[in-house]
N, C-alpha and C positions, 0 to 999 in steps of 0.2 A: 504494500500500500504506500502510495506517495505521501510525502510530508509537504504540507502547504506552508509557504513562507510569504509574509507581508513585508514589503519594503516601504519605509517612510523616509524620504529625502526630498528636499525642495529643488534639487538639481536634476533635471531630466536626463542629462548625460550619465550621471552616477546611477540613476535608477535603471537606465538601459543597460549599462555595463554589468550591474549586479544581476539583473534578470538573465542576461546572456550567460554569465558564468554559472549562476546557480542552476539554471535549467539544463546545463550540460550533464548534471548528475541525474541519472535515471530515476532515482528515488525521490527527487524534489520537484515541486512545481511552485511557481510564483503565482499566488492566488490573487494578488492585488498590489497596487502601488498607491501611496498616499503622498500628497504634496506639502502637508504641514501637520502639526500635532493633532488638531481636532479631526482632520480627515483620517488620520491613522486610528484614532480611537473609534470613530464611526465605522471604518472598514473592518477593524478587528471584531466589532460586535456583529457585523453582517457576515463576515467570511470565516471567523473562528479558526485562524491559522495555527499551525503547530509551533511557529517561531516568528518573532517580529524583529526586523532590523531597523533601527532608528538612527538618524543623524542627530548630533547634539544641537547644532544651530539650525533651527527652522523658524519660519514665520509663525507668529501667534502663540507658540508653545514650544519649549525646547524638549529635547529627547528625554531628559530626566523627569520632567513633568508628565510626559506621555507614559513613561514607564510606571510612575506612581499610580496614574489613573488605571492603566491596564492591570497592574498587580492587585489593586483593590477588588477587581472583578474576577480575575483569574490568577491567583497567587503562584501557581505552578508554571505559568506560561514563560518559556525562555525568551528573554529580550536581550539583543546584542546592540550595544552602542558602537556605531561606526563613525569615527570623528577625526577631524584634523587637529583637534585640541587636546590630545591625550597627555595627561600628566598625573602625578600621584594624587593630587587633591581632587581632580575630576574623577579618577577611578574610585576614590573613597566615597565621594558623593553618589556616584553611579551605583555602587554596590549597596549603599544605604537606601537608594531609591528602588532596589529590587532588580537591577540589571544583572544579568548572568555573566556577561563578558564585555570587555571594552577592547575594541580593536582600532588601531590607528589607520587612517586612510593611507598614510605613508608606508605602512607595512604591506599594503596591497590587498587586492580582492582575494587572493589565494589564502591569505591569513584569515580573512573573514570566513571563507568557505571551510577552513580547518576548524574554526570555532563552532560554526554551524553544525558540522559533522558530529562533533563531540556532544553538543547540546541536544541535537535531535536523536542521537543514539540513546541518550538517557532521559529524554523528556517524558513526562507523565501527563503533559497538558495536551491531550488530543482534542479533536473537535467536539467531543461529548462533554468536556469539562466546562 
């Protein structure tokens, strides 16, 4: 059974690149794309993905706020923060917000895919949760 992934990033080029890479894995499908925080929350409610990838810096609501909102409803849902702004303080804030992994965009999309593989392997937050 394929694992569904929701991508939330305000940059269309990043969303396209992520979709392309993630869908190369036969076990994954990108079920949706969100352009900002409120859009991500709405699409998570509609699509019930197995994993959400969020950018830190988005219009209207940052990735930490999105994660907090998602975790209130689905505590076991894995959320990955994919950001240009990775540092120790942000990581601490991200983990406190319920984010499962923080990946720097400088590390590349493959590093993100590696984190997604690990999280999806052990995820308990399926569409029925």
